[in-house]
C-alpha positions as CSV (number, residue, x, y, z in Angstrom):
1,M,9.2,51.1,-16.5
2,V,7.6,50.8,-19.9
3,K,5.7,53.8,-19.4
4,K,9.2,55.7,-18.1
5,A,10.2,54.8,-21.4
6,R,7.8,55.6,-23.8
7,P,5.1,58.3,-21.8
8,S,2.9,57.7,-25.3
9,I,2.0,54.4,-25.0
10,Q,-1.3,52.6,-24.0
11,L,-1.4,50.0,-22.5
12,R,-4.2,47.7,-21.9
13,G,-5.1,44.7,-19.7
14,H,-7.5,41.2,-19.7
15,W,-7.5,38.9,-17.0
16,T,-7.6,35.2,-18.1
17,P,-8.3,32.2,-15.8
18,G,-4.9,30.4,-15.5
19,H,-3.3,32.2,-18.3
20,S,-6.0,29.3,-20.4
21,G,-5.9,29.4,-24.4
22,I,-2.4,32.1,-24.7
23,T,-0.8,30.8,-27.6
24,G,2.0,32.6,-25.5
25,N,1.4,31.1,-22.3
26,E,1.2,27.8,-24.0
27,L,4.7,27.7,-25.7
28,G,6.1,29.0,-22.9
29,D,5.4,26.2,-20.8
30,D,6.0,23.5,-23.2
31,E,9.4,24.6,-23.6
32,A,9.4,24.7,-19.9
33,K,8.8,20.9,-19.5
34,R,11.8,21.2,-22.1
35,A,13.5,22.3,-20.0
36,A,13.1,20.0,-16.7
37,A,13.2,17.0,-19.0
38,G,17.0,18.4,-19.7
39,Y,16.2,20.3,-23.5
40,S,18.0,23.0,-23.4
41,S,19.5,25.6,-25.5
42,A,23.7,25.6,-25.8
43,R,25.1,27.5,-23.2
44,H,26.8,29.9,-25.4
45,K,23.8,30.9,-26.8
46,L,21.9,31.4,-23.1
47,P,22.5,34.5,-20.9
48,K,25.5,35.0,-19.4
49,A,23.0,35.0,-15.5
50,F,22.1,31.7,-17.2
51,Q,25.1,30.1,-18.3
52,K,26.7,29.4,-14.6
53,Q,25.0,26.6,-12.8
54,L,21.7,27.8,-11.1
55,P,21.3,27.6,-7.3
56,H,19.1,24.9,-5.9
57,S,15.3,25.7,-4.7
58,V,15.4,25.3,-1.1
59,S,11.5,24.5,-0.8
60,A,12.4,22.5,-3.3
61,R,15.6,20.0,-1.8
62,K,12.6,20.5,1.4
63,Q,9.9,19.0,-0.1
64,A,12.3,16.5,-1.8
65,Y,13.7,15.0,1.4
66,R,10.8,14.8,2.9
67,K,9.0,12.5,0.0
68,R,12.5,10.6,1.0
69,T,12.8,10.4,4.5
70,E,8.8,8.7,4.7
71,E,9.6,6.5,1.8
72,I,12.4,4.8,4.4
73,A,10.3,5.1,7.2
74,A,7.1,3.3,5.0
75,Q,10.1,0.4,4.6
76,I,11.4,0.0,7.3
77,W,7.6,0.4,9.5
78,S,6.6,-2.3,6.4
79,A,9.0,-5.3,8.0
80,S,8.2,-4.6,11.0
81,P,7.3,-7.4,13.0
82,R,4.6,-5.6,14.9
83,I,2.8,-3.5,11.8
84,D,0.1,-7.0,11.9
85,R,-0.7,-6.7,15.4
86,L,-1.2,-2.6,15.2
87,A,-2.6,-2.5,11.8
88,M,-5.9,-5.2,13.1
89,R,-6.8,-1.4,14.9
90,D,-6.0,0.8,12.5
91,L,-4.9,0.0,8.9
92,R,-3.8,3.3,8.9
93,M,-0.8,2.5,10.7
94,R,0.4,0.5,7.4
95,R,2.5,3.3,6.6
96,P,4.1,6.3,8.7
97,A,1.0,8.3,8.4
98,R,1.1,12.1,10.3
99,F,-2.0,11.9,10.6
100,F,-2.7,11.0,14.0
101,H,0.2,13.3,15.7
102,K,-1.1,16.2,13.7
103,H,-4.5,16.1,14.7
104,T,-2.9,15.7,18.7
105,I,-1.2,18.6,18.2
106,K,-5.1,20.3,16.6
107,L,-6.8,18.9,19.5
108,N,-4.1,20.9,22.3
109,L,-3.4,17.6,23.8
110,T,-1.0,17.8,26.1
111,R,2.2,15.6,27.0
112,R,0.5,13.2,29.3
113,Q,-2.8,13.0,27.4
114,H,-0.4,12.3,24.2
115,N,1.5,9.7,25.9
116,M,-1.3,8.3,27.4
117,L,-3.3,7.5,23.2
118,V,-0.1,6.0,22.4
119,Q,0.4,3.8,24.5
120,L,-3.5,2.9,24.5
121,R,-2.8,2.3,20.8
122,T,0.4,0.0,21.0
123,G,-1.1,-1.7,24.4
124,H,2.0,-1.1,26.0
125,I,0.5,0.3,28.6
126,G,0.4,-0.2,33.0
127,L,-2.7,-3.1,32.4
128,N,-1.7,-6.5,33.6
129,G,-2.1,-8.0,30.1
130,H,1.0,-6.2,29.3
131,L,2.6,-6.4,32.8
132,F,2.5,-9.6,33.0
133,K,4.9,-10.2,29.4
134,I,7.7,-8.2,30.7
135,G,7.2,-9.6,34.2
136,K,5.8,-6.7,36.0
137,A,2.8,-8.6,37.6
138,L,1.9,-11.8,39.2
139,T,-1.1,-12.5,36.6
140,A,-2.7,-11.2,33.3
141,E,-5.8,-11.2,34.3
142,C,-7.9,-8.4,34.9
143,L,-7.8,-7.3,38.9
144,H,-12.0,-7.5,38.4
145,C,-12.7,-10.1,35.9
146,E,-12.0,-13.4,36.9
147,G,-10.1,-15.6,34.0
148,E,-9.9,-12.8,31.6
149,T,-6.9,-10.9,30.4
150,E,-6.5,-7.3,31.0
151,T,-5.9,-5.7,27.7
152,V,-6.6,-2.1,26.0
153,A,-10.1,-3.7,24.3
154,H,-11.4,-5.3,28.1
155,F,-10.5,-1.9,29.2
156,L,-11.9,-0.1,27.1
157,M,-15.1,-1.7,25.9
158,R,-15.8,-4.9,28.2
159,C,-14.8,-4.5,31.9
160,P,-18.0,-4.2,33.7
161,A,-16.5,-2.3,36.8
162,Y,-16.3,0.2,34.5
163,E,-19.5,0.1,32.8
164,R,-21.4,3.0,33.9
165,E,-17.9,5.4,32.6
166,R,-18.0,3.2,29.4
167,R,-21.6,4.9,28.8
168,Q,-21.4,8.4,29.8
169,F,-18.6,8.7,27.7
170,L,-17.4,6.0,25.2
171,Q,-21.0,5.0,24.4
172,R,-23.1,8.1,22.1
173,R,-26.4,7.6,22.8
174,G,-28.9,7.3,19.8
175,R,-25.7,5.8,17.6
176,R,-24.3,2.1,17.8
177,P,-20.7,1.6,20.3
178,E,-18.1,2.8,18.5
179,T,-15.4,-0.1,18.1
180,I,-11.6,-0.1,19.7
181,A,-10.2,1.4,16.1
182,E,-13.4,4.1,16.2
183,L,-11.8,4.9,19.5
184,L,-8.3,4.8,19.5
185,T,-8.1,6.0,15.8
186,T,-10.7,9.2,15.1
187,P,-9.2,12.7,16.2
188,E,-13.5,13.2,17.8
189,A,-12.6,10.5,20.2
190,F,-9.5,11.3,21.6
191,K,-10.1,12.9,24.0
192,R,-13.6,11.0,25.6
193,V,-11.3,8.3,25.6
194,I,-8.6,10.3,28.1
195,R,-11.9,11.2,29.9
196,Y,-13.2,8.0,30.8
197,V,-8.9,6.8,31.3
198,D,-8.7,9.9,33.9
199,V,-12.3,9.2,35.5
200,T,-12.5,5.1,36.0
201,K,-9.0,5.9,37.4
202,R,-7.5,2.6,36.6
203,L,-4.1,4.1,35.3
204,S,-3.5,6.6,37.5
205,A,-0.3,5.2,38.9
206,I,1.4,5.7,35.7
207,F,0.0,9.2,34.6
208,G,-1.1,10.3,37.8
209,D,-4.8,11.8,38.5
210,E,-6.4,14.5,35.8
211,T,-5.2,18.2,36.8
C-alpha cells in the first residue's frame, strides 16, 4: 500500500532476532506491559476502534479455564484418602498429570488395554487380594502361593507360577529388574506389561483373551 501511494519511495528491510535491541520495539513492549497492567490512555484519546471494550481472546480464555480446572482437580486429588497408597507406586500421581493418558494415546492402545493398565495402577483389579476386600472372593491368597496375598505387586513381580512369562516380558537381559513403579509408570514398559498379563491368562475372565 505504501508503494502504491508513493511509487518513488525506496524501502530497505533488515532482519534482527526477536527485534532485539531496536529502540522502538523495546518501547512498544514496555507500553504493552503497562497496558496489560491496567495503565492506559484516557478513553477519549484512544482511536475509535479501541474506545469500546475489546472482545476476549478465545485461546486466552481456554488457557485460563484449563489452568483453573487443573488447579481445582489438584486440590480435590490432594485431599483424596487414596493418594498416599497410589503415590507409593507413582509419585506423579500426586497431581492429576495427563502424562499417562497422553502416552496411551501415543501408543495407540485399545480401550481394553487402557482399562487393564488403569486397573493395574490402582490395584482395583480381578486379583484375589482386591476381590476378597470387596466380598467377591473367599480368600485373598494367590492361587499358586499359600499364605501370599495376590496383589498387583505379587502378580507382576513375585508369583513363581509366572516366572517364565516374567523373564520373557518384564525382565530385560543385561539390566536390573524393573520395579513395579517403573513398569506401571514408564510408557516404554506399558505394552510389555499388557503382553505379560495376556500370556499368563490370569485375568482373561475379565479382559478376555488377546485378539
